[in-house]
LUMDRENFI-151723 format. One line per field, with one value per atom (N, C-alpha, C): residue in three letters; x, y, z; chain; residue number from 1. Coordinates in nm, 3 decimals. Each point is the difference from the previous one (the first is absolute). Layout:
<atoms>
code = (ALA  ...);
px = (X  ...);
py = (Y  ...);
pz = (Z  ...);
unit = (A  ...);
pos = (NUM  ...);
</atoms>
This chain:
<atoms>
code = (UNK  UNK  UNK  UNK  UNK  UNK  UNK  UNK  UNK  UNK  UNK  UNK  UNK  UNK  UNK  UNK  UNK  UNK  UNK  UNK  UNK  UNK  UNK  UNK  UNK  UNK  UNK  UNK  UNK  UNK  UNK  UNK  UNK  UNK  UNK  UNK  UNK  UNK  UNK  UNK  UNK  UNK  UNK  UNK  UNK  UNK  UNK  UNK  UNK  UNK  UNK  UNK  UNK  UNK  UNK  UNK  UNK  UNK  UNK  UNK  UNK  UNK  UNK  UNK  UNK  UNK  UNK  UNK  UNK  UNK  UNK  UNK  UNK  UNK  UNK  UNK  UNK  UNK  UNK  UNK  UNK  UNK  UNK  UNK  UNK  UNK  UNK  UNK  UNK  UNK  UNK  UNK  UNK  UNK  UNK  UNK  UNK  UNK  UNK  UNK  UNK  UNK  UNK  UNK  UNK  UNK  UNK  UNK  UNK  UNK  UNK  UNK  UNK  UNK  UNK  UNK  UNK  UNK  UNK  UNK  UNK  UNK  UNK  UNK  UNK  UNK  UNK  UNK  UNK  UNK  UNK  UNK  UNK  UNK  UNK  UNK  UNK  UNK  UNK  UNK  UNK  UNK  UNK  UNK  UNK  UNK  UNK  UNK  UNK  UNK  UNK  UNK  UNK  UNK  UNK  UNK  UNK  UNK  UNK  UNK  UNK  UNK  UNK  UNK  UNK  UNK  UNK  UNK  UNK  UNK  UNK  UNK  UNK  UNK  UNK  UNK  UNK  UNK  UNK  UNK  UNK  UNK  UNK  UNK  UNK  UNK  UNK  UNK  UNK  UNK  UNK  UNK  UNK  UNK  UNK  UNK  UNK  UNK  UNK  UNK  UNK  UNK  UNK  UNK  UNK  UNK  UNK  UNK  UNK  UNK  UNK  UNK  UNK  UNK  UNK  UNK  UNK  UNK  UNK  UNK  UNK  UNK  UNK  UNK  UNK  UNK  UNK  UNK  UNK  UNK  UNK  UNK  UNK  UNK  UNK  UNK  UNK  UNK  UNK  UNK  UNK  UNK  UNK  UNK  UNK  UNK  UNK  UNK  UNK  UNK  UNK  UNK  UNK  UNK  UNK  UNK  UNK  UNK  UNK  UNK  UNK  UNK  UNK  UNK  UNK  UNK  UNK  UNK  UNK  UNK  UNK  UNK  UNK  UNK  UNK  UNK  UNK  UNK  UNK  UNK  UNK  UNK  UNK  UNK  UNK  UNK  UNK  UNK  UNK  UNK  UNK  UNK  UNK  UNK  UNK  UNK  UNK  UNK  UNK  UNK  UNK  UNK  UNK  UNK  UNK  UNK  UNK  UNK  UNK  UNK  UNK  UNK  UNK  UNK  UNK  UNK  UNK  UNK  UNK  UNK  UNK  UNK  UNK  UNK  UNK  UNK  UNK  UNK  UNK  UNK  UNK  UNK  UNK  UNK  UNK  UNK  UNK  UNK  UNK  UNK  UNK  UNK  UNK  UNK  UNK  UNK  UNK  UNK  UNK  UNK  UNK  UNK  UNK  UNK  UNK  UNK  UNK  UNK  UNK  UNK  UNK  UNK  UNK  UNK  UNK  UNK  UNK  UNK  UNK  UNK  UNK  UNK  UNK  UNK  UNK  UNK  UNK  UNK  UNK  UNK  UNK  UNK  UNK  UNK  UNK  UNK  UNK  UNK  UNK  UNK  UNK  UNK  UNK  UNK  UNK  UNK  UNK  UNK  UNK  UNK  UNK  UNK  UNK  UNK  UNK  UNK  UNK  UNK  UNK  UNK  UNK  UNK  UNK  UNK  UNK  UNK  UNK  UNK  UNK  UNK  UNK  UNK  UNK  UNK  UNK  UNK  UNK  UNK  UNK  UNK  UNK  UNK  UNK  UNK  UNK  UNK  UNK  UNK  UNK  UNK  UNK  UNK  UNK  UNK  UNK  UNK  UNK);
px = (0.084  -0.084  0.088  -0.024  0.074  -0.068  0.075  -0.055  0.070  -0.079  0.051  -0.014  0.109  0.003  0.001  -0.065  0.000  -0.020  0.061  -0.021  -0.087  -0.098  -0.086  -0.045  0.014  -0.059  -0.151  -0.073  -0.146  -0.062  0.045  -0.057  0.031  0.099  0.037  -0.071  -0.074  -0.074  -0.121  -0.023  -0.123  -0.115  -0.121  -0.117  0.002  0.037  0.004  0.107  0.116  0.105  -0.042  -0.060  -0.046  -0.106  -0.095  -0.105  0.062  0.095  0.067  0.072  0.066  0.072  -0.097  -0.107  -0.099  -0.071  -0.026  -0.065  0.091  0.129  0.094  0.018  0.011  0.015  -0.122  -0.119  -0.122  -0.005  0.037  -0.002  0.087  0.121  0.094  -0.024  0.001  -0.003  -0.139  -0.105  -0.135  -0.062  -0.005  -0.069  0.083  0.121  0.083  0.040  0.039  0.048  -0.110  -0.122  -0.116  0.026  0.061  0.030  -0.100  -0.066  -0.093  0.073  0.040  0.073  -0.013  0.041  -0.008  0.126  -0.006  0.116  0.035  -0.099  0.024  0.018  0.124  0.034  0.040  -0.014  0.036  0.146  0.078  0.142  0.039  -0.090  0.035  0.054  -0.051  0.045  0.142  0.054  0.137  0.101  -0.048  0.085  0.046  0.111  0.036  -0.041  -0.076  -0.058  0.085  0.027  0.075  -0.104  -0.004  -0.101  0.067  -0.041  0.047  -0.118  0.001  -0.114  0.041  -0.092  0.017  -0.129  0.011  -0.118  -0.103  0.048  -0.084  -0.076  0.039  -0.062  0.106  -0.035  0.092  0.016  0.125  0.027  0.089  0.063  0.087  -0.005  0.009  -0.018  0.065  0.051  0.045  -0.007  0.001  0.009  0.116  0.068  0.121  -0.020  0.058  -0.014  0.136  0.014  0.122  0.001  0.115  0.014  -0.097  -0.059  -0.085  -0.149  -0.038  -0.143  -0.064  0.044  -0.055  0.088  0.130  0.100  0.103  0.088  0.110  0.085  0.019  0.077  -0.092  0.059  -0.077  -0.069  -0.107  -0.070  -0.061  -0.027  -0.066  -0.118  -0.113  -0.118  -0.092  -0.109  -0.101  0.066  0.097  0.073  -0.090  -0.031  -0.095  0.044  -0.019  0.003  -0.131  -0.049  -0.122  0.030  -0.100  0.018  0.070  -0.028  0.061  0.152  0.055  0.145  0.072  -0.072  0.065  0.080  0.123  0.090  0.081  -0.023  0.071  0.127  0.023  0.115  -0.033  -0.119  -0.036  -0.021  -0.030  -0.008  0.136  0.107  0.135  0.033  -0.044  0.021  -0.073  -0.122  -0.075  0.077  0.055  0.075  0.125  0.068  0.117  -0.041  -0.114  -0.048  -0.043  -0.064  -0.043  0.120  0.101  0.121  0.066  0.007  0.054  -0.080  -0.131  -0.088  0.036  0.016  0.038  0.133  0.099  0.133  -0.001  -0.075  -0.006  -0.067  -0.103  -0.075  0.057  0.057  0.042  0.142  0.074  0.137  0.010  0.121  0.026  -0.013  -0.083  -0.027  -0.069  -0.009  -0.072  -0.148  -0.058  -0.142  -0.066  -0.113  -0.075  -0.132  -0.049  -0.132  -0.068  -0.132  -0.081  -0.042  0.069  -0.019  -0.088  -0.075  -0.071  0.105  -0.016  0.100  0.030  -0.099  0.022  0.095  0.025  0.088  0.139  0.032  0.130  0.117  0.001  0.113  0.011  -0.113  0.000  0.073  -0.036  0.059  0.145  0.037  0.140  0.089  -0.051  0.077  0.029  -0.068  0.022  0.069  0.061  0.080  -0.075  -0.127  -0.078  0.023  0.002  0.011  -0.112  -0.050  -0.107  0.053  -0.080  0.046  -0.087  -0.102  -0.087  -0.081  -0.089  -0.087  -0.118  -0.056  -0.118  -0.116  -0.082  -0.119  -0.112  -0.120  -0.117  -0.048  -0.009  -0.055  -0.105  -0.121  -0.111  -0.019  0.020  -0.022  0.112  0.113  0.111  0.127  0.079  0.126  0.100  0.056  0.099  0.126  0.109  0.124  0.060  0.066  0.075  0.133  0.041  0.127  0.073  0.133  0.083  0.109  0.020  0.109  0.095  0.122  0.097  0.069  0.064  0.064  0.117);
py = (-0.118  0.118  0.124  0.090  0.124  0.106  0.052  0.098  0.134  0.105  0.136  0.061  0.056  0.055  0.152  0.059  0.146  0.041  0.111  0.062  0.122  0.023  0.117  0.053  0.131  0.066  -0.007  0.016  -0.010  0.090  0.125  0.095  -0.034  -0.086  -0.038  -0.128  -0.065  -0.120  0.039  -0.075  0.022  -0.061  0.037  -0.059  -0.151  -0.048  -0.144  -0.069  0.065  -0.059  -0.007  0.107  0.001  -0.107  -0.006  -0.102  -0.140  -0.023  -0.130  -0.037  0.097  -0.026  -0.035  0.078  -0.027  -0.133  -0.030  -0.127  -0.118  0.008  -0.108  -0.015  0.110  -0.007  -0.066  0.033  -0.061  -0.149  -0.031  -0.140  -0.088  0.048  -0.081  0.010  0.122  0.016  -0.021  0.031  -0.015  -0.132  -0.025  -0.119  -0.127  -0.003  -0.121  -0.036  0.101  -0.026  0.016  0.023  0.013  0.099  0.114  0.101  0.115  0.025  0.113  0.114  0.098  0.113  0.119  0.116  0.123  0.014  -0.046  0.008  0.145  0.080  0.141  0.073  0.004  0.042  0.146  0.078  0.141  0.029  -0.100  0.020  -0.005  -0.042  -0.015  0.129  0.114  0.127  0.037  -0.068  0.026  -0.098  -0.098  -0.108  0.024  -0.065  -0.021  -0.143  -0.020  -0.129  -0.071  -0.128  -0.084  -0.083  0.018  -0.066  -0.091  -0.125  -0.095  -0.044  0.033  -0.029  -0.090  -0.085  -0.087  0.006  0.029  0.013  0.094  0.113  0.105  -0.044  -0.113  -0.044  0.005  0.059  0.004  -0.142  -0.046  -0.135  -0.002  0.114  0.011  0.143  0.014  0.133  0.005  0.117  0.031  0.150  0.044  0.144  0.027  0.112  0.036  0.136  0.015  0.124  0.050  0.132  0.055  -0.025  0.018  -0.012  0.095  -0.048  0.085  -0.006  -0.076  -0.009  -0.121  -0.119  -0.122  -0.046  0.017  -0.038  0.112  -0.008  0.096  -0.009  -0.122  -0.022  0.010  0.004  -0.016  -0.135  -0.020  -0.127  -0.042  -0.129  -0.063  -0.077  0.007  -0.074  -0.033  -0.070  -0.043  -0.072  -0.086  -0.074  -0.112  0.004  -0.095  -0.044  -0.129  -0.048  -0.073  0.015  -0.072  -0.150  -0.078  -0.143  -0.073  0.039  -0.068  0.017  0.099  0.023  -0.075  -0.046  -0.060  -0.123  -0.006  -0.110  0.025  0.113  0.030  0.081  0.048  0.086  0.148  0.032  0.140  0.074  -0.072  0.064  0.054  -0.075  0.048  0.122  -0.003  0.115  0.122  -0.019  0.108  0.058  -0.085  0.049  0.076  -0.048  0.074  0.140  0.008  0.131  0.087  -0.058  0.079  0.057  -0.081  0.048  0.109  -0.022  0.100  0.130  -0.012  0.118  0.083  -0.065  0.072  0.071  -0.071  0.059  0.113  -0.018  0.102  0.128  -0.014  0.118  0.065  -0.078  0.056  -0.037  -0.065  -0.037  -0.135  -0.058  -0.130  0.017  -0.083  0.011  -0.127  -0.018  -0.115  0.005  -0.119  -0.012  -0.097  0.042  -0.085  -0.039  -0.116  -0.042  -0.086  0.003  -0.090  -0.112  -0.112  -0.108  -0.111  -0.065  -0.119  -0.104  -0.055  -0.090  -0.119  -0.050  -0.117  0.031  0.129  0.040  0.042  -0.029  0.042  -0.046  -0.127  -0.052  0.072  0.038  0.076  0.132  0.074  0.132  -0.009  -0.108  -0.020  -0.003  -0.054  -0.006  0.138  0.102  0.138  0.085  -0.068  0.070  0.044  -0.038  0.037  -0.101  0.049  -0.086  0.032  -0.104  0.018  0.082  0.097  0.087  -0.006  -0.082  -0.005  -0.127  -0.006  -0.115  0.008  -0.114  0.002  0.074  0.064  0.068  -0.023  0.012  -0.021  0.136  0.010  0.119  -0.046  0.049  -0.037  -0.152  -0.067  -0.143  -0.086  0.060  -0.074  0.028  -0.106  0.015  0.079  0.105  0.085  0.008  0.044  0.030  0.126  0.077  0.115  -0.052  0.052  -0.039  0.127  -0.004  0.115  -0.043  0.082  -0.018  0.117  -0.029  0.108  0.019  0.114  0.031  -0.091);
pz = (0.000  0.000  0.000  -0.092  -0.009  0.087  0.097  0.093  -0.020  -0.009  -0.007  0.138  0.051  0.136  -0.005  0.099  0.011  0.145  0.037  0.130  -0.023  0.088  -0.017  0.136  0.016  0.116  -0.016  0.108  -0.003  -0.106  -0.005  -0.096  -0.144  -0.023  -0.136  -0.046  0.090  -0.038  -0.085  -0.106  -0.076  0.080  -0.036  0.067  -0.018  -0.118  -0.026  0.084  0.019  0.083  0.146  0.049  0.139  0.020  -0.091  0.009  -0.002  -0.090  -0.009  0.129  0.062  0.125  0.111  0.012  0.105  -0.025  -0.126  -0.034  0.035  -0.035  0.031  0.150  0.072  0.145  0.063  -0.048  0.052  -0.036  -0.123  -0.046  0.089  0.033  0.076  0.150  0.054  0.145  0.061  -0.073  0.056  -0.043  -0.130  -0.049  0.020  -0.055  0.005  0.143  0.078  0.136  0.104  -0.045  0.088  0.113  -0.035  0.100  -0.009  0.108  0.002  0.070  -0.079  0.055  -0.094  0.048  -0.077  -0.085  -0.125  -0.089  -0.033  -0.032  -0.031  0.133  0.045  0.135  0.014  -0.108  0.008  -0.025  -0.043  -0.024  -0.148  -0.087  -0.142  -0.060  0.041  -0.057  0.041  0.101  0.046  -0.057  -0.074  -0.051  -0.143  -0.034  -0.140  -0.028  -0.104  -0.033  -0.104  0.025  -0.094  -0.075  -0.130  -0.083  -0.103  -0.001  -0.100  -0.083  -0.130  -0.087  -0.115  -0.040  -0.116  -0.080  -0.128  -0.086  0.062  0.052  0.059  0.125  0.060  0.125  0.109  0.115  0.113  0.056  0.007  0.048  0.124  0.031  0.117  0.051  0.132  0.059  0.137  0.034  0.137  0.017  0.124  0.022  0.094  -0.026  0.073  0.065  0.119  0.076  0.046  0.008  0.058  0.151  0.060  0.145  0.069  0.110  0.081  -0.033  -0.101  -0.034  0.068  -0.033  0.061  0.117  -0.015  0.102  0.007  0.096  0.008  -0.127  -0.049  -0.122  -0.122  -0.119  -0.123  0.008  -0.078  0.010  -0.133  -0.007  -0.115  0.055  -0.069  0.044  -0.115  0.033  -0.098  -0.118  0.031  -0.103  -0.052  -0.130  -0.058  -0.138  -0.027  -0.138  -0.024  -0.121  -0.038  0.008  0.035  0.025  -0.116  -0.123  -0.114  -0.006  0.073  0.002  0.110  0.098  0.117  -0.040  0.049  -0.034  -0.125  -0.066  -0.126  0.022  0.123  0.026  -0.013  -0.047  -0.019  0.133  0.107  0.132  0.041  -0.033  0.029  -0.086  -0.124  -0.087  0.057  0.048  0.062  0.119  0.085  0.116  -0.043  -0.104  -0.050  -0.046  -0.068  -0.047  0.118  0.101  0.116  0.076  0.021  0.067  -0.084  -0.130  -0.092  0.005  0.012  0.009  0.122  0.115  0.122  -0.020  -0.051  -0.016  -0.102  -0.108  -0.105  0.049  0.080  0.045  0.125  0.092  0.129  0.040  -0.088  0.030  0.069  -0.009  0.065  0.150  0.062  0.143  0.048  0.132  0.053  -0.041  -0.018  -0.036  0.097  0.056  0.093  -0.065  0.038  -0.046  0.105  0.000  0.079  -0.095  0.005  -0.096  0.056  -0.087  0.044  0.043  0.118  0.058  -0.091  -0.071  -0.087  -0.116  -0.025  -0.111  0.047  0.125  0.055  -0.088  -0.040  -0.081  -0.133  -0.058  -0.125  0.019  0.105  0.022  0.045  0.069  0.040  -0.125  -0.109  -0.125  -0.057  0.051  -0.046  0.108  0.097  0.100  0.124  0.014  0.118  0.112  0.123  0.117  0.097  0.065  0.099  0.116  0.046  0.109  0.124  -0.001  0.118  0.003  0.095  0.016  -0.097  -0.038  -0.086  0.068  -0.080  0.048  -0.100  0.045  -0.086  -0.052  -0.130  -0.064  -0.099  0.015  -0.088  -0.008  0.114  0.008  -0.057  -0.041  -0.060  0.080  0.025  0.072  -0.084  0.060  -0.066  0.086  -0.062  0.072  -0.061  0.084  -0.053  -0.049  -0.115  -0.060  -0.043  0.009  -0.034  -0.097  -0.101  -0.095  0.021  0.042  0.014  -0.134  -0.017  -0.130  -0.024);
unit = (A  A  A  A  A  A  A  A  A  A  A  A  A  A  A  A  A  A  A  A  A  A  A  A  A  A  A  A  A  A  A  A  A  A  A  A  A  A  A  A  A  A  A  A  A  A  A  A  A  A  A  A  A  A  A  A  A  A  A  A  A  A  A  A  A  A  A  A  A  A  A  A  A  A  A  A  A  A  A  A  A  A  A  A  A  A  A  A  A  A  A  A  A  A  A  A  A  A  A  A  A  A  A  A  A  A  A  A  A  A  A  A  A  A  A  A  A  A  A  A  A  A  A  A  A  A  A  A  A  A  A  A  A  A  A  A  A  A  A  A  A  A  A  A  A  A  A  A  A  A  A  A  A  A  A  A  A  A  A  A  A  A  A  A  A  A  A  A  A  A  A  A  A  A  A  A  A  A  A  A  A  A  A  A  A  A  A  A  A  A  A  A  A  A  A  A  A  A  A  A  A  A  A  A  A  A  A  A  A  A  A  A  A  A  A  A  A  A  A  A  A  A  A  A  A  A  A  A  A  A  A  A  A  A  A  A  A  A  A  A  A  A  A  A  A  A  A  A  A  A  A  A  A  A  A  A  A  A  A  A  A  A  A  A  A  A  A  A  A  A  A  A  A  A  A  A  A  A  A  A  A  A  A  A  A  A  A  A  A  A  A  A  A  A  A  A  A  A  A  A  A  A  A  A  A  A  A  A  A  A  A  A  A  A  A  A  A  A  A  A  A  A  A  A  A  A  A  A  A  A  A  A  A  A  A  A  A  A  A  A  A  A  A  A  A  A  A  A  A  A  A  A  A  A  A  A  A  A  A  A  A  A  A  A  A  A  A  A  A  A  A  A  A  A  A  A  A  A  A  A  A  A  A  A  A  A  A  A  A  A  A  A  A  A  A  A  A  A  A  A  A  A  A  A  A  A  A  A  A  A  A  A  A  A  A  A  A  A  A  A  A  A  A  A  A  A  A  A  A  A  A  A  A  A  A  A  A  A  A  A  A  A  A  A  A  A  A);
pos = (1  1  1  2  2  2  3  3  3  4  4  4  5  5  5  6  6  6  7  7  7  8  8  8  9  9  9  10  10  10  11  11  11  12  12  12  13  13  13  14  14  14  15  15  15  16  16  16  17  17  17  18  18  18  19  19  19  20  20  20  21  21  21  22  22  22  23  23  23  24  24  24  25  25  25  26  26  26  27  27  27  28  28  28  29  29  29  30  30  30  31  31  31  32  32  32  33  33  33  34  34  34  35  35  35  36  36  36  37  37  37  38  38  38  39  39  39  40  40  40  41  41  41  42  42  42  43  43  43  44  44  44  45  45  45  46  46  46  47  47  47  48  48  48  49  49  49  50  50  50  51  51  51  52  52  52  53  53  53  54  54  54  55  55  55  56  56  56  57  57  57  58  58  58  59  59  59  60  60  60  61  61  61  62  62  62  63  63  63  64  64  64  65  65  65  66  66  66  67  67  67  68  68  68  69  69  69  70  70  70  71  71  71  72  72  72  73  73  73  74  74  74  75  75  75  76  76  76  77  77  77  78  78  78  79  79  79  80  80  80  81  81  81  82  82  82  83  83  83  84  84  84  85  85  85  86  86  86  87  87  87  88  88  88  89  89  89  90  90  90  91  91  91  92  92  92  93  93  93  94  94  94  95  95  95  96  96  96  97  97  97  98  98  98  99  99  99  100  100  100  101  101  101  102  102  102  103  103  103  104  104  104  105  105  105  106  106  106  107  107  107  108  108  108  109  109  109  110  110  110  111  111  111  112  112  112  113  113  113  114  114  114  115  115  115  116  116  116  117  117  117  118  118  118  119  119  119  120  120  120  121  121  121  122  122  122  123  123  123  124  124  124  125  125  125  126  126  126  127  127  127  128  128  128  129  129  129  130  130  130  131  131  131  132  132  132  133  133  133  134  134  134  135  135  135  136  136  136  137  137  137  138  138  138  139  139  139  140  140  140  141  141  141  142  142  142  143  143  143  144  144  144  145  145  145  146  146  146  147  147  147  148  148  148  149  149  149);
</atoms>
């Protein structure tokens, strides 16, 4: 699958891109993972969005924040690949782009994330280490992870 990647501030997202991101986030985090929570959390306008599209359909997504918005450090969240991509290595490509997005916009620096605990090994492959005890967020076990420069 050929994926085109782009970084976009909230104001630079087209209506179709924003709709696609919200649709994919709902598809994965609400429907697939049976999580009832407020996805539109009031932070999207502060993020730079990482968009991976194939044939004009959003297939991978993450949002990145500068230090001081979600955590003291810069952060990455809402990391998603469409189900058809899972196991293809494109999730790793998404993480490489998300880390690159942080560095490109705010410089090389530590990055923190609240990751689903079941994905710890995935994020370890990108330099993240667990920094605390598991906690429940929206009914799913999470852990804080930090990637130092």
